[in-house]
C-alpha positions in Angstrom: 30.1 -38.5 42.3 27.2 -40.3 40.7 26.0 -41.5 44.1 26.1 -37.9 45.5 24.2 -36.6 42.5 21.6 -39.3 42.9 21.3 -38.6 46.6 20.8 -34.9 45.9 18.0 -35.6 43.4 16.2 -37.9 45.8 16.6 -35.4 48.6 15.3 -32.6 46.4 12.3 -34.7 45.3 11.5 -35.7 48.9 11.7 -32.0 50.1 9.5 -30.8 47.2 6.8 -33.5 48.0 7.0 -32.7 51.7 6.6 -28.9 50.9 3.5 -29.7 49.0 2.1 -31.5 52.0 2.5 -35.0 50.7 3.0 -37.6 53.4 5.9 -39.7 52.2 5.3 -42.4 54.8 1.9 -43.1 53.0 3.5 -43.6 49.6 4.1 -47.4 49.3 4.5 -49.6 46.3 1.1 -51.2 47.0 -0.7 -47.8 47.2 1.0 -46.6 44.0 0.0 -49.8 42.1 -3.5 -49.7 43.5 -3.9 -46.0 42.5 -2.8 -46.6 38.9 -4.9 -49.7 38.4 -7.9 -48.0 40.0 -8.6 -46.5 36.5 -9.4 -49.9 35.2 -9.1 -50.3 31.4 -8.1 -46.7 31.1 -5.0 -47.2 33.4 -2.5 -47.7 30.5 -3.8 -44.7 28.6 -3.7 -42.5 31.6 -0.2 -43.6 32.5 1.0 -43.0 29.0 -0.7 -39.6 28.8 0.8 -38.6 32.2 4.3 -39.8 31.3 4.2 -38.6 27.7 3.0 -35.0 28.3 6.0 -32.6 27.8 5.1 -29.7 30.1 4.9 -30.8 33.7 8.4 -31.9 35.0 8.4 -35.5 36.2 11.3 -37.8 37.4 11.6 -40.3 34.5 13.1 -43.0 36.8 10.1 -42.8 39.1 7.6 -43.0 36.2 9.4 -46.0 34.8 9.4 -47.8 38.1 5.7 -47.1 38.4 5.2 -48.8 35.0 6.7 -51.9 36.5 4.6 -51.7 39.6 1.4 -51.3 37.7 1.8 -53.4 34.6 4.6 -55.9 35.2 7.8 -56.5 33.3 6.6 -56.8 29.7 3.7 -54.4 29.4 5.4 -52.1 31.9 8.5 -51.8 29.8 6.4 -51.1 26.6 4.3 -48.5 28.4 7.3 -46.8 30.0 9.3 -46.8 26.8 6.3 -45.4 24.9 5.7 -42.7 27.5 9.4 -41.7 27.8 9.8 -41.5 24.0 6.6 -39.5 23.5 7.7 -37.1 26.3 11.2 -36.8 24.8 9.9 -36.0 21.3 7.4 -33.5 22.6 10.0 -31.6 24.7 12.5 -31.8 21.7 9.8 -30.2 19.5 9.1 -27.4 22.0 12.7 -26.6 22.3 13.2 -26.7 18.5 10.4 -24.3 17.9 11.1 -21.9 20.7 14.8 -22.0 21.4 17.1 -23.3 18.6 17.2 -20.2 16.5 17.8 -18.0 19.5 20.6 -20.3 20.7 22.2 -20.5 17.2 22.4 -16.7 17.1 24.4 -16.6 20.3 26.9 -19.3 19.4 30.3 -18.2 18.1 33.6 -19.9 17.4 34.2 -23.2 19.1 30.6 -23.3 20.4 29.2 -23.0 16.9 31.6 -25.7 15.6 30.5 -28.0 18.4 26.9 -27.4 17.6 27.5 -28.2 14.0 29.4 -31.4 15.0 26.4 -32.5 17.2 24.2 -32.1 14.1 26.5 -34.3 12.0 26.7 -37.0 14.7 23.0 -36.7 15.8 22.4 -40.4 16.4 25.6 -41.1 18.3 25.3 -38.0 20.4 21.8 -38.8 21.5 22.6 -42.5 22.1 25.5 -41.5 24.4 23.3 -39.1 26.3 20.6 -41.8 26.8 22.9 -44.6 27.8 25.3 -42.7 30.1 23.7 -41.1 33.2 24.2 -37.4 33.2 21.5 -34.7 33.3 17.8 -35.2 34.2 15.7 -36.6 31.4 13.7 -33.4 30.8 16.9 -31.3 30.7 18.4 -33.6 28.2 15.4 -33.3 25.8 15.2 -29.5 26.0 18.9 -29.0 25.6 19.2 -31.3 22.6 16.3 -29.6 21.0 18.2 -26.4 21.1 21.1 -27.9 19.1 21.5 -28.9 15.5 20.7 -32.6 16.3 18.1 -33.8 13.8 14.7 -35.2 14.9 14.7 -38.6 13.2 18.1 -39.7 14.6 17.0 -38.2 18.0 13.9 -40.3 18.1 15.6 -43.6 17.0 18.5 -43.1 19.4 16.1 -42.2 22.2 14.2 -45.5 21.8 17.4 -47.6 21.5 19.2 -45.9 24.4 16.2 -46.1 26.7 15.5 -49.8 26.2 18.1 -51.2 28.7 17.3 -48.6 31.4 13.6 -49.1 30.9 13.9 -52.8 31.4 16.0 -52.5 34.5 13.9 -49.8 36.2 10.6 -51.5 35.2 11.8 -54.7 36.7 12.8 -52.8 39.8 9.3 -51.6 40.1 7.9 -55.1 39.5 10.2 -56.6 42.2 8.6 -54.3 44.7 5.2 -55.9 44.2 6.3 -59.1 45.9 8.6 -58.4 48.9 8.6 -62.1 49.8 10.7 -62.8 46.7 13.7 -60.7 47.5 15.8 -62.2 44.8 13.8 -60.1 42.2 14.9 -56.9 43.9 18.5 -58.1 44.1 18.4 -59.0 40.4 17.0 -55.6 39.5 19.7 -53.8 41.5 22.4 -55.9 40.0 21.1 -55.1 36.5 21.2 -51.3 37.3 24.7 -51.6 38.7 25.8 -53.5 35.7 24.4 -50.9 33.4 26.2 -48.2 35.3 29.5 -50.0 35.0 29.0 -50.9 31.3 28.0 -47.4 30.2 30.8 -45.8 32.3 33.3 -48.1 30.5 31.8 -47.2 27.1 32.1 -43.5 28.0 35.7 -43.8 29.0 36.5 -45.8 25.8 34.7 -43.2 23.7 36.8 -40.4 25.2 40.0 -42.2 24.6 39.2 -42.9 20.9 38.1 -39.3 20.1 
């Protein structure tokens, strides 16, 4: 199921880029890295501003991989984590200002009780959402912003939950900068597979204990 969903996302992204006239055959790790670094000393700031802005939809995994391509494992992880957290908080704020009150008025019965429960368990709720693959990143942020989840737990759980995925995807991007050392790519893929297995097991255990 997850593989099929991932394939659909990739296919949709590829179709959208092709519809915009983007030649996918010309998008290589080397070209992406060269483009980001072409901004010189401003490259980290431009990357952070692009990733962190809350309005234009962007695939978080691609942006995180780009961080690894451009800045390497350490600085790439820090840049990607900062960009993703900034983006998440901005989208949460937009949803909170524009949508929460309207959504609250529509909720009745069990839906209203669930919303209140989310608010009481804000940190755990967001941590589960971040660690366990589900909806696209932007959808997560806007949806949570329309619930009773509080901002401070949202921000802390976002940072904590994004760390393992950021490290894995940044390293995946970094591994693409040196095709001759294929073991780096294998290590990155194993890390991602391990995270999928670990978070899936945690999800199943959480369901059994509730």
